[in-house]
Jmol script that loads the backbone (N, CA, C; Angstrom):
load data "model"
ATOM      1  N   LEU A   1      19.640 -18.872  -2.080  1.00  0.00           N
ATOM      2  CA  LEU A   1      20.193 -17.728  -2.779  1.00  0.00           C
ATOM      3  C   LEU A   1      20.942 -16.909  -1.749  1.00  0.00           C
ATOM      4  N   THR A   2      22.239 -16.752  -1.950  1.00  0.00           N
ATOM      5  CA  THR A   2      23.066 -16.109  -0.945  1.00  0.00           C
ATOM      6  C   THR A   2      24.272 -15.421  -1.584  1.00  0.00           C
ATOM      7  N   THR A   3      24.851 -14.510  -0.838  1.00  0.00           N
ATOM      8  CA  THR A   3      26.091 -13.870  -1.283  1.00  0.00           C
ATOM      9  C   THR A   3      27.299 -14.622  -0.735  1.00  0.00           C
ATOM     10  N   LYS A   4      27.050 -15.728  -0.046  1.00  0.00           N
ATOM     11  CA  LYS A   4      28.135 -16.560   0.474  1.00  0.00           C
ATOM     12  C   LYS A   4      28.468 -17.656  -0.545  1.00  0.00           C
ATOM     13  N   GLU A   5      29.636 -18.245  -0.378  1.00  0.00           N
ATOM     14  CA  GLU A   5      29.998 -19.368  -1.236  1.00  0.00           C
ATOM     15  C   GLU A   5      29.144 -20.580  -0.861  1.00  0.00           C
ATOM     16  N   CYS A   6      28.779 -21.352  -1.862  1.00  0.00           N
ATOM     17  CA  CYS A   6      27.905 -22.510  -1.661  1.00  0.00           C
ATOM     18  C   CYS A   6      28.443 -23.475  -0.607  1.00  0.00           C
ATOM     19  N   ARG A   7      29.733 -23.683  -0.587  1.00  0.00           N
ATOM     20  CA  ARG A   7      30.302 -24.653   0.359  1.00  0.00           C
ATOM     21  C   ARG A   7      30.040 -24.246   1.803  1.00  0.00           C
ATOM     22  N   PHE A   8      30.020 -22.929   2.089  1.00  0.00           N
ATOM     23  CA  PHE A   8      29.731 -22.473   3.441  1.00  0.00           C
ATOM     24  C   PHE A   8      28.258 -22.685   3.785  1.00  0.00           C
ATOM     25  N   VAL A   9      27.396 -22.439   2.825  1.00  0.00           N
ATOM     26  CA  VAL A   9      25.962 -22.627   3.028  1.00  0.00           C
ATOM     27  C   VAL A   9      25.662 -24.093   3.301  1.00  0.00           C
ATOM     28  N   GLU A  10      26.283 -24.972   2.549  1.00  0.00           N
ATOM     29  CA  GLU A  10      26.068 -26.402   2.745  1.00  0.00           C
ATOM     30  C   GLU A  10      26.457 -26.818   4.161  1.00  0.00           C
ATOM     31  N   ARG A  11      27.585 -26.322   4.655  1.00  0.00           N
ATOM     32  CA  ARG A  11      28.029 -26.665   6.011  1.00  0.00           C
ATOM     33  C   ARG A  11      27.067 -26.121   7.065  1.00  0.00           C
ATOM     34  N   LEU A  12      26.637 -24.881   6.889  1.00  0.00           N
ATOM     35  CA  LEU A  12      25.698 -24.279   7.845  1.00  0.00           C
ATOM     36  C   LEU A  12      24.391 -25.054   7.893  1.00  0.00           C
ATOM     37  N   MET A  13      23.903 -25.439   6.732  1.00  0.00           N
ATOM     38  CA  MET A  13      22.642 -26.171   6.680  1.00  0.00           C
ATOM     39  C   MET A  13      22.791 -27.562   7.282  1.00  0.00           C
ATOM     40  N   GLU A  14      23.910 -28.218   7.025  1.00  0.00           N
ATOM     41  CA  GLU A  14      24.156 -29.540   7.606  1.00  0.00           C
ATOM     42  C   GLU A  14      24.152 -29.462   9.129  1.00  0.00           C
ATOM     43  N   ARG A  15      24.817 -28.447   9.675  1.00  0.00           N
ATOM     44  CA  ARG A  15      24.871 -28.278  11.130  1.00  0.00           C
ATOM     45  C   ARG A  15      23.489 -28.032  11.716  1.00  0.00           C
ATOM     46  N   ALA A  16      22.632 -27.370  10.948  1.00  0.00           N
ATOM     47  CA  ALA A  16      21.265 -27.087  11.406  1.00  0.00           C
ATOM     48  C   ALA A  16      20.339 -28.273  11.157  1.00  0.00           C
ATOM     49  N   GLY A  17      20.865 -29.330  10.537  1.00  0.00           N
ATOM     50  CA  GLY A  17      20.062 -30.510  10.266  1.00  0.00           C
ATOM     51  C   GLY A  17      19.130 -30.358   9.076  1.00  0.00           C
ATOM     52  N   VAL A  18      19.445 -29.402   8.197  1.00  0.00           N
ATOM     53  CA  VAL A  18      18.600 -29.155   7.027  1.00  0.00           C
ATOM     54  C   VAL A  18      19.199 -29.856   5.822  1.00  0.00           C
ATOM     55  N   LYS A  19      18.406 -30.690   5.181  1.00  0.00           N
ATOM     56  CA  LYS A  19      18.836 -31.381   3.967  1.00  0.00           C
ATOM     57  C   LYS A  19      18.380 -30.554   2.772  1.00  0.00           C
ATOM     58  N   PHE A  20      19.300 -30.186   1.924  1.00  0.00           N
ATOM     59  CA  PHE A  20      18.978 -29.339   0.776  1.00  0.00           C
ATOM     60  C   PHE A  20      19.915 -29.708  -0.357  1.00  0.00           C
ATOM     61  N   PRO A  21      19.398 -29.954  -1.557  1.00  0.00           N
ATOM     62  CA  PRO A  21      20.257 -30.347  -2.684  1.00  0.00           C
ATOM     63  C   PRO A  21      21.269 -29.249  -3.051  1.00  0.00           C
ATOM     64  N   SER A  22      22.510 -29.615  -3.215  1.00  0.00           N
ATOM     65  CA  SER A  22      23.564 -28.658  -3.559  1.00  0.00           C
ATOM     66  C   SER A  22      23.259 -27.864  -4.811  1.00  0.00           C
ATOM     67  N   GLU A  23      22.645 -28.518  -5.795  1.00  0.00           N
ATOM     68  CA  GLU A  23      22.363 -27.829  -7.056  1.00  0.00           C
ATOM     69  C   GLU A  23      21.292 -26.748  -6.900  1.00  0.00           C
ATOM     70  N   ASP A  24      20.588 -26.766  -5.775  1.00  0.00           N
ATOM     71  CA  ASP A  24      19.562 -25.757  -5.531  1.00  0.00           C
ATOM     72  C   ASP A  24      20.049 -24.610  -4.654  1.00  0.00           C
ATOM     73  N   ILE A  25      21.342 -24.568  -4.386  1.00  0.00           N
ATOM     74  CA  ILE A  25      21.933 -23.456  -3.635  1.00  0.00           C
ATOM     75  C   ILE A  25      22.572 -22.509  -4.647  1.00  0.00           C
ATOM     76  N   PHE A  26      22.130 -21.270  -4.632  1.00  0.00           N
ATOM     77  CA  PHE A  26      22.633 -20.261  -5.559  1.00  0.00           C
ATOM     78  C   PHE A  26      23.500 -19.285  -4.768  1.00  0.00           C
ATOM     79  N   GLY A  27      24.798 -19.475  -4.857  1.00  0.00           N
ATOM     80  CA  GLY A  27      25.727 -18.688  -4.063  1.00  0.00           C
ATOM     81  C   GLY A  27      26.534 -17.701  -4.875  1.00  0.00           C
ATOM     82  N   LEU A  28      27.534 -17.185  -4.229  1.00  0.00           N
ATOM     83  CA  LEU A  28      28.425 -16.173  -4.781  1.00  0.00           C
ATOM     84  C   LEU A  28      28.976 -16.557  -6.151  1.00  0.00           C
ATOM     85  N   GLU A  29      29.169 -17.851  -6.363  1.00  0.00           N
ATOM     86  CA  GLU A  29      29.758 -18.326  -7.612  1.00  0.00           C
ATOM     87  C   GLU A  29      28.896 -18.051  -8.842  1.00  0.00           C
ATOM     88  N   ARG A  30      27.626 -17.835  -8.648  1.00  0.00           N
ATOM     89  CA  ARG A  30      26.706 -17.654  -9.780  1.00  0.00           C
ATOM     90  C   ARG A  30      26.819 -16.271 -10.432  1.00  0.00           C
ATOM     91  N   ILE A  31      27.357 -15.301  -9.738  1.00  0.00           N
ATOM     92  CA  ILE A  31      27.642 -13.959 -10.253  1.00  0.00           C
ATOM     93  C   ILE A  31      26.425 -13.272 -10.888  1.00  0.00           C
ATOM     94  N   LYS A  32      25.302 -13.302 -10.207  1.00  0.00           N
ATOM     95  CA  LYS A  32      24.104 -12.580 -10.636  1.00  0.00           C
ATOM     96  C   LYS A  32      23.520 -11.905  -9.409  1.00  0.00           C
ATOM     97  N   ASN A  33      22.810 -10.793  -9.613  1.00  0.00           N
ATOM     98  CA  ASN A  33      22.182 -10.181  -8.447  1.00  0.00           C
ATOM     99  C   ASN A  33      20.962 -11.004  -8.037  1.00  0.00           C
ATOM    100  N   LYS A  34      20.509 -10.772  -6.828  1.00  0.00           N
ATOM    101  CA  LYS A  34      19.421 -11.586  -6.276  1.00  0.00           C
ATOM    102  C   LYS A  34      18.125 -11.405  -7.051  1.00  0.00           C
ATOM    103  N   GLU A  35      17.826 -10.198  -7.479  1.00  0.00           N
ATOM    104  CA  GLU A  35      16.590  -9.966  -8.204  1.00  0.00           C
ATOM    105  C   GLU A  35      16.547 -10.749  -9.516  1.00  0.00           C
ATOM    106  N   THR A  36      17.641 -10.758 -10.251  1.00  0.00           N
ATOM    107  CA  THR A  36      17.708 -11.494 -11.519  1.00  0.00           C
ATOM    108  C   THR A  36      17.557 -12.994 -11.279  1.00  0.00           C
ATOM    109  N   THR A  37      18.263 -13.499 -10.285  1.00  0.00           N
ATOM    110  CA  THR A  37      18.183 -14.925  -9.978  1.00  0.00           C
ATOM    111  C   THR A  37      16.779 -15.305  -9.524  1.00  0.00           C
ATOM    112  N   LEU A  38      16.150 -14.475  -8.701  1.00  0.00           N
ATOM    113  CA  LEU A  38      14.789 -14.756  -8.251  1.00  0.00           C
ATOM    114  C   LEU A  38      13.813 -14.797  -9.424  1.00  0.00           C
ATOM    115  N   ALA A  39      13.945 -13.865 -10.352  1.00  0.00           N
ATOM    116  CA  ALA A  39      13.058 -13.842 -11.522  1.00  0.00           C
ATOM    117  C   ALA A  39      13.223 -15.120 -12.338  1.00  0.00           C
ATOM    118  N   GLU A  40      14.452 -15.585 -12.503  1.00  0.00           N
ATOM    119  CA  GLU A  40      14.701 -16.816 -13.251  1.00  0.00           C
ATOM    120  C   GLU A  40      14.115 -18.029 -12.530  1.00  0.00           C
ATOM    121  N   LEU A  41      14.276 -18.094 -11.226  1.00  0.00           N
ATOM    122  CA  LEU A  41      13.761 -19.219 -10.454  1.00  0.00           C
ATOM    123  C   LEU A  41      12.235 -19.206 -10.402  1.00  0.00           C
ATOM    124  N   LEU A  42      11.647 -18.021 -10.325  1.00  0.00           N
ATOM    125  CA  LEU A  42      10.195 -17.901 -10.265  1.00  0.00           C
ATOM    126  C   LEU A  42       9.537 -18.449 -11.529  1.00  0.00           C
ATOM    127  N   ALA A  43      10.219 -18.332 -12.639  1.00  0.00           N
ATOM    128  CA  ALA A  43       9.677 -18.843 -13.907  1.00  0.00           C
ATOM    129  C   ALA A  43       9.476 -20.358 -13.855  1.00  0.00           C
ATOM    130  N   ALA A  44      10.196 -21.036 -12.965  1.00  0.00           N
ATOM    131  CA  ALA A  44      10.098 -22.492 -12.856  1.00  0.00           C
ATOM    132  C   ALA A  44       9.005 -22.945 -11.883  1.00  0.00           C
ATOM    133  N   GLY A  45       8.394 -22.030 -11.152  1.00  0.00           N
ATOM    134  CA  GLY A  45       7.346 -22.410 -10.200  1.00  0.00           C
ATOM    135  C   GLY A  45       7.325 -21.500  -8.998  1.00  0.00           C
ATOM    136  N   SER A  46       6.655 -21.946  -7.932  1.00  0.00           N
ATOM    137  CA  SER A  46       6.562 -21.121  -6.732  1.00  0.00           C
ATOM    138  C   SER A  46       7.923 -21.032  -6.054  1.00  0.00           C
ATOM    139  N   LEU A  47       8.088 -19.953  -5.288  1.00  0.00           N
ATOM    140  CA  LEU A  47       9.410 -19.676  -4.751  1.00  0.00           C
ATOM    141  C   LEU A  47       9.308 -18.932  -3.432  1.00  0.00           C
ATOM    142  N   ALA A  48      10.103 -19.351  -2.451  1.00  0.00           N
ATOM    143  CA  ALA A  48      10.240 -18.636  -1.188  1.00  0.00           C
ATOM    144  C   ALA A  48      11.683 -18.159  -1.081  1.00  0.00           C
ATOM    145  N   PHE A  49      11.866 -16.906  -0.718  1.00  0.00           N
ATOM    146  CA  PHE A  49      13.191 -16.307  -0.581  1.00  0.00           C
ATOM    147  C   PHE A  49      13.419 -15.986   0.889  1.00  0.00           C
ATOM    148  N   VAL A  50      14.331 -16.720   1.527  1.00  0.00           N
ATOM    149  CA  VAL A  50      14.663 -16.524   2.931  1.00  0.00           C
ATOM    150  C   VAL A  50      15.923 -15.666   2.988  1.00  0.00           C
ATOM    151  N   GLU A  51      15.850 -14.581   3.756  1.00  0.00           N
ATOM    152  CA  GLU A  51      16.938 -13.594   3.793  1.00  0.00           C
ATOM    153  C   GLU A  51      17.070 -13.059   5.214  1.00  0.00           C
ATOM    154  N   ASP A  52      18.304 -12.788   5.638  1.00  0.00           N
ATOM    155  CA  ASP A  52      18.505 -12.221   6.974  1.00  0.00           C
ATOM    156  C   ASP A  52      18.749 -10.707   6.945  1.00  0.00           C
ATOM    157  N   ARG A  53      18.669 -10.115   5.772  1.00  0.00           N
ATOM    158  CA  ARG A  53      18.792  -8.660   5.656  1.00  0.00           C
ATOM    159  C   ARG A  53      17.447  -8.089   5.217  1.00  0.00           C
ATOM    160  N   LEU A  54      16.836  -7.316   6.101  1.00  0.00           N
ATOM    161  CA  LEU A  54      15.536  -6.735   5.807  1.00  0.00           C
ATOM    162  C   LEU A  54      15.602  -5.817   4.592  1.00  0.00           C
ATOM    163  N   ALA A  55      16.674  -5.059   4.457  1.00  0.00           N
ATOM    164  CA  ALA A  55      16.803  -4.138   3.319  1.00  0.00           C
ATOM    165  C   ALA A  55      16.725  -4.883   1.991  1.00  0.00           C
ATOM    166  N   THR A  56      17.295  -6.070   1.930  1.00  0.00           N
ATOM    167  CA  THR A  56      17.241  -6.868   0.699  1.00  0.00           C
ATOM    168  C   THR A  56      15.812  -7.298   0.409  1.00  0.00           C
ATOM    169  N   LEU A  57      15.096  -7.768   1.437  1.00  0.00           N
ATOM    170  CA  LEU A  57      13.703  -8.169   1.242  1.00  0.00           C
ATOM    171  C   LEU A  57      12.844  -6.986   0.804  1.00  0.00           C
ATOM    172  N   GLU A  58      13.071  -5.832   1.401  1.00  0.00           N
ATOM    173  CA  GLU A  58      12.308  -4.645   1.027  1.00  0.00           C
ATOM    174  C   GLU A  58      12.601  -4.246  -0.413  1.00  0.00           C
ATOM    175  N   ARG A  59      13.851  -4.390  -0.843  1.00  0.00           N
ATOM    176  CA  ARG A  59      14.221  -4.085  -2.228  1.00  0.00           C
ATOM    177  C   ARG A  59      13.527  -5.047  -3.193  1.00  0.00           C
ATOM    178  N   VAL A  60      13.532  -6.332  -2.868  1.00  0.00           N
ATOM    179  CA  VAL A  60      12.879  -7.332  -3.707  1.00  0.00           C
ATOM    180  C   VAL A  60      11.371  -7.072  -3.759  1.00  0.00           C
ATOM    181  N   ALA A  61      10.791  -6.658  -2.652  1.00  0.00           N
ATOM    182  CA  ALA A  61       9.350  -6.389  -2.595  1.00  0.00           C
ATOM    183  C   ALA A  61       8.941  -5.252  -3.523  1.00  0.00           C
ATOM    184  N   GLN A  62       9.872  -4.413  -3.904  1.00  0.00           N
ATOM    185  CA  GLN A  62       9.585  -3.283  -4.793  1.00  0.00           C
ATOM    186  C   GLN A  62       9.619  -3.650  -6.276  1.00  0.00           C
ATOM    187  N   VAL A  63      10.004  -4.872  -6.594  1.00  0.00           N
ATOM    188  CA  VAL A  63      10.101  -5.314  -7.985  1.00  0.00           C
ATOM    189  C   VAL A  63       8.794  -6.019  -8.364  1.00  0.00           C
ATOM    190  N   PRO A  64       7.950  -5.383  -9.181  1.00  0.00           N
ATOM    191  CA  PRO A  64       6.651  -5.972  -9.526  1.00  0.00           C
ATOM    192  C   PRO A  64       6.738  -7.386 -10.107  1.00  0.00           C
ATOM    193  N   ALA A  65       7.758  -7.682 -10.860  1.00  0.00           N
ATOM    194  CA  ALA A  65       7.899  -9.009 -11.468  1.00  0.00           C
ATOM    195  C   ALA A  65       8.117 -10.101 -10.418  1.00  0.00           C
ATOM    196  N   LEU A  66       8.441  -9.697  -9.184  1.00  0.00           N
ATOM    197  CA  LEU A  66       8.708 -10.665  -8.126  1.00  0.00           C
ATOM    198  C   LEU A  66       7.594 -10.715  -7.082  1.00  0.00           C
ATOM    199  N   ASP A  67       6.418 -10.196  -7.433  1.00  0.00           N
ATOM    200  CA  ASP A  67       5.291 -10.168  -6.496  1.00  0.00           C
ATOM    201  C   ASP A  67       4.881 -11.545  -6.001  1.00  0.00           C
ATOM    202  N   LYS A  68       5.114 -12.576  -6.785  1.00  0.00           N
ATOM    203  CA  LYS A  68       4.699 -13.931  -6.399  1.00  0.00           C
ATOM    204  C   LYS A  68       5.735 -14.652  -5.543  1.00  0.00           C
ATOM    205  N   VAL A  69       6.900 -14.049  -5.340  1.00  0.00           N
ATOM    206  CA  VAL A  69       7.931 -14.648  -4.497  1.00  0.00           C
ATOM    207  C   VAL A  69       7.522 -14.473  -3.038  1.00  0.00           C
ATOM    208  N   LYS A  70       7.533 -15.553  -2.271  1.00  0.00           N
ATOM    209  CA  LYS A  70       7.266 -15.478  -0.833  1.00  0.00           C
ATOM    210  C   LYS A  70       8.526 -14.943  -0.162  1.00  0.00           C
ATOM    211  N   LEU A  71       8.399 -13.850   0.549  1.00  0.00           N
ATOM    212  CA  LEU A  71       9.540 -13.224   1.212  1.00  0.00           C
ATOM    213  C   LEU A  71       9.558 -13.623   2.683  1.00  0.00           C
ATOM    214  N   VAL A  72      10.686 -14.157   3.134  1.00  0.00           N
ATOM    215  CA  VAL A  72      10.808 -14.666   4.494  1.00  0.00           C
ATOM    216  C   VAL A  72      12.026 -14.024   5.156  1.00  0.00           C
ATOM    217  N   PHE A  73      11.793 -13.398   6.306  1.00  0.00           N
ATOM    218  CA  PHE A  73      12.870 -12.746   7.060  1.00  0.00           C
ATOM    219  C   PHE A  73      13.386 -13.708   8.128  1.00  0.00           C
ATOM    220  N   ALA A  74      14.659 -14.059   8.038  1.00  0.00           N
ATOM    221  CA  ALA A  74      15.306 -14.926   9.021  1.00  0.00           C
ATOM    222  C   ALA A  74      15.728 -14.052  10.207  1.00  0.00           C
ATOM    223  N   ALA A  75      14.867 -13.930  11.186  1.00  0.00           N
ATOM    224  CA  ALA A  75      15.080 -13.018  12.309  1.00  0.00           C
ATOM    225  C   ALA A  75      16.158 -13.492  13.277  1.00  0.00           C
ATOM    226  N   TRP A  76      16.608 -14.739  13.128  1.00  0.00           N
ATOM    227  CA  TRP A  76      17.645 -15.248  14.022  1.00  0.00           C
ATOM    228  C   TRP A  76      19.031 -14.768  13.612  1.00  0.00           C
ATOM    229  N   GLY A  77      19.132 -14.055  12.531  1.00  0.00           N
ATOM    230  CA  GLY A  77      20.428 -13.558  12.045  1.00  0.00           C
ATOM    231  C   GLY A  77      20.913 -12.342  12.812  1.00  0.00           C
ATOM    232  N   TYR A  78      21.309 -11.341  12.089  1.00  0.00           N
ATOM    233  CA  TYR A  78      21.924 -10.165  12.687  1.00  0.00           C
ATOM    234  C   TYR A  78      20.943  -9.018  12.859  1.00  0.00           C
ATOM    235  N   SER A  79      19.672  -9.293  12.895  1.00  0.00           N
ATOM    236  CA  SER A  79      18.661  -8.238  12.910  1.00  0.00           C
ATOM    237  C   SER A  79      18.522  -7.590  14.289  1.00  0.00           C
ATOM    238  N   THR A  80      18.008  -6.381  14.249  1.00  0.00           N
ATOM    239  CA  THR A  80      17.700  -5.649  15.479  1.00  0.00           C
ATOM    240  C   THR A  80      16.210  -5.807  15.775  1.00  0.00           C
ATOM    241  N   GLU A  81      15.806  -5.444  16.971  1.00  0.00           N
ATOM    242  CA  GLU A  81      14.385  -5.502  17.316  1.00  0.00           C
ATOM    243  C   GLU A  81      13.574  -4.579  16.409  1.00  0.00           C
ATOM    244  N   GLU A  82      14.141  -3.431  16.070  1.00  0.00           N
ATOM    245  CA  GLU A  82      13.469  -2.492  15.162  1.00  0.00           C
ATOM    246  C   GLU A  82      13.235  -3.126  13.785  1.00  0.00           C
ATOM    247  N   GLN A  83      14.236  -3.826  13.262  1.00  0.00           N
ATOM    248  CA  GLN A  83      14.092  -4.497  11.968  1.00  0.00           C
ATOM    249  C   GLN A  83      13.051  -5.604  12.037  1.00  0.00           C
ATOM    250  N   ARG A  84      13.059  -6.361  13.122  1.00  0.00           N
ATOM    251  CA  ARG A  84      12.076  -7.439  13.268  1.00  0.00           C
ATOM    252  C   ARG A  84      10.658  -6.870  13.330  1.00  0.00           C
ATOM    253  N   ALA A  85      10.485  -5.772  14.039  1.00  0.00           N
ATOM    254  CA  ALA A  85       9.163  -5.136  14.127  1.00  0.00           C
ATOM    255  C   ALA A  85       8.736  -4.601  12.763  1.00  0.00           C
ATOM    256  N   SER A  86       9.657  -4.014  12.041  1.00  0.00           N
ATOM    257  CA  SER A  86       9.362  -3.490  10.709  1.00  0.00           C
ATOM    258  C   SER A  86       8.978  -4.618   9.754  1.00  0.00           C
ATOM    259  N   ALA A  87       9.688  -5.733   9.834  1.00  0.00           N
ATOM    260  CA  ALA A  87       9.383  -6.883   8.977  1.00  0.00           C
ATOM    261  C   ALA A  87       8.001  -7.438   9.310  1.00  0.00           C
ATOM    262  N   ARG A  88       7.677  -7.518  10.587  1.00  0.00           N
ATOM    263  CA  ARG A  88       6.359  -8.033  10.994  1.00  0.00           C
ATOM    264  C   ARG A  88       5.235  -7.115  10.528  1.00  0.00           C
ATOM    265  N   ALA A  89       5.518  -5.836  10.387  1.00  0.00           N
ATOM    266  CA  ALA A  89       4.508  -4.871   9.948  1.00  0.00           C
ATOM    267  C   ALA A  89       4.295  -4.893   8.433  1.00  0.00           C
ATOM    268  N   ASN A  90       5.183  -5.560   7.707  1.00  0.00           N
ATOM    269  CA  ASN A  90       5.104  -5.626   6.252  1.00  0.00           C
ATOM    270  C   ASN A  90       4.325  -6.886   5.852  1.00  0.00           C
ATOM    271  N   SER A  91       3.185  -6.698   5.227  1.00  0.00           N
ATOM    272  CA  SER A  91       2.333  -7.834   4.879  1.00  0.00           C
ATOM    273  C   SER A  91       2.960  -8.790   3.859  1.00  0.00           C
ATOM    274  N   ARG A  92       3.980  -8.351   3.149  1.00  0.00           N
ATOM    275  CA  ARG A  92       4.650  -9.219   2.165  1.00  0.00           C
ATOM    276  C   ARG A  92       5.659 -10.155   2.805  1.00  0.00           C
ATOM    277  N   ILE A  93       6.024  -9.877   4.047  1.00  0.00           N
ATOM    278  CA  ILE A  93       7.142 -10.599   4.666  1.00  0.00           C
ATOM    279  C   ILE A  93       6.665 -11.491   5.811  1.00  0.00           C
ATOM    280  N   LEU A  94       7.073 -12.758   5.758  1.00  0.00           N
ATOM    281  CA  LEU A  94       6.861 -13.697   6.848  1.00  0.00           C
ATOM    282  C   LEU A  94       8.127 -13.679   7.700  1.00  0.00           C
ATOM    283  N   VAL A  95       7.980 -13.539   9.000  1.00  0.00           N
ATOM    284  CA  VAL A  95       9.135 -13.510   9.898  1.00  0.00           C
ATOM    285  C   VAL A  95       9.262 -14.861  10.591  1.00  0.00           C
ATOM    286  N   LEU A  96      10.450 -15.450  10.508  1.00  0.00           N
ATOM    287  CA  LEU A  96      10.750 -16.693  11.213  1.00  0.00           C
ATOM    288  C   LEU A  96      11.792 -16.393  12.277  1.00  0.00           C
ATOM    289  N   ASP A  97      11.546 -16.851  13.498  1.00  0.00           N
ATOM    290  CA  ASP A  97      12.427 -16.530  14.616  1.00  0.00           C
ATOM    291  C   ASP A  97      13.553 -17.529  14.847  1.00  0.00           C
ATOM    292  N   LYS A  98      13.456 -18.715  14.251  1.00  0.00           N
ATOM    293  CA  LYS A  98      14.517 -19.713  14.438  1.00  0.00           C
ATOM    294  C   LYS A  98      14.622 -20.606  13.209  1.00  0.00           C
ATOM    295  N   PRO A  99      15.793 -21.151  12.958  1.00  0.00           N
ATOM    296  CA  PRO A  99      16.012 -21.953  11.745  1.00  0.00           C
ATOM    297  C   PRO A  99      15.056 -23.126  11.593  1.00  0.00           C
ATOM    298  N   ASP A 100      14.669 -23.769  12.692  1.00  0.00           N
ATOM    299  CA  ASP A 100      13.791 -24.932  12.525  1.00  0.00           C
ATOM    300  C   ASP A 100      12.374 -24.527  12.133  1.00  0.00           C
ATOM    301  N   SER A 101      12.113 -23.221  12.026  1.00  0.00           N
ATOM    302  CA  SER A 101      10.818 -22.733  11.551  1.00  0.00           C
ATOM    303  C   SER A 101      10.722 -22.736  10.034  1.00  0.00           C
ATOM    304  N   LEU A 102      11.797 -23.072   9.340  1.00  0.00           N
ATOM    305  CA  LEU A 102      11.787 -23.086   7.884  1.00  0.00           C
ATOM    306  C   LEU A 102      10.712 -23.996   7.325  1.00  0.00           C
ATOM    307  N   THR A 103      10.366 -25.021   8.052  1.00  0.00           N
ATOM    308  CA  THR A 103       9.328 -25.949   7.589  1.00  0.00           C
ATOM    309  C   THR A 103       7.938 -25.322   7.637  1.00  0.00           C
ATOM    310  N   GLU A 104       7.815 -24.161   8.266  1.00  0.00           N
ATOM    311  CA  GLU A 104       6.521 -23.471   8.387  1.00  0.00           C
ATOM    312  C   GLU A 104       6.210 -22.558   7.198  1.00  0.00           C
ATOM    313  N   ILE A 105       7.114 -22.457   6.253  1.00  0.00           N
ATOM    314  CA  ILE A 105       6.896 -21.601   5.095  1.00  0.00           C
ATOM    315  C   ILE A 105       5.788 -22.230   4.244  1.00  0.00           C
ATOM    316  N   PRO A 106       4.719 -21.457   4.006  1.00  0.00           N
ATOM    317  CA  PRO A 106       3.605 -22.019   3.227  1.00  0.00           C
ATOM    318  C   PRO A 106       3.957 -22.238   1.759  1.00  0.00           C
TER     319      PRO A 106
END
end "model"
wireframe off; spacefill off
backbone 0.3
color backbone group
């Protein structure tokens, strides 16, 4: 789930060696906000939301209907040390320090 176009996400993931089905990438083309898309995806089963913006994760954490979504902060992005510390202090958020840690999501 991203605000980027799917084609860019696919290239980034390929470069990182991550195999992910194209149909499971929800990008800019879908024209829905993240909270709505997360609620729809959660209805289909368990869900982890990986995001590099702490503010977005904090916003999602405030939506009671999304309490079962696993929130994951991609700390290798554009975050500051203050944001990483804040994310680590939030019990709802799992912090990952590098892309190859994605396999550690429970």
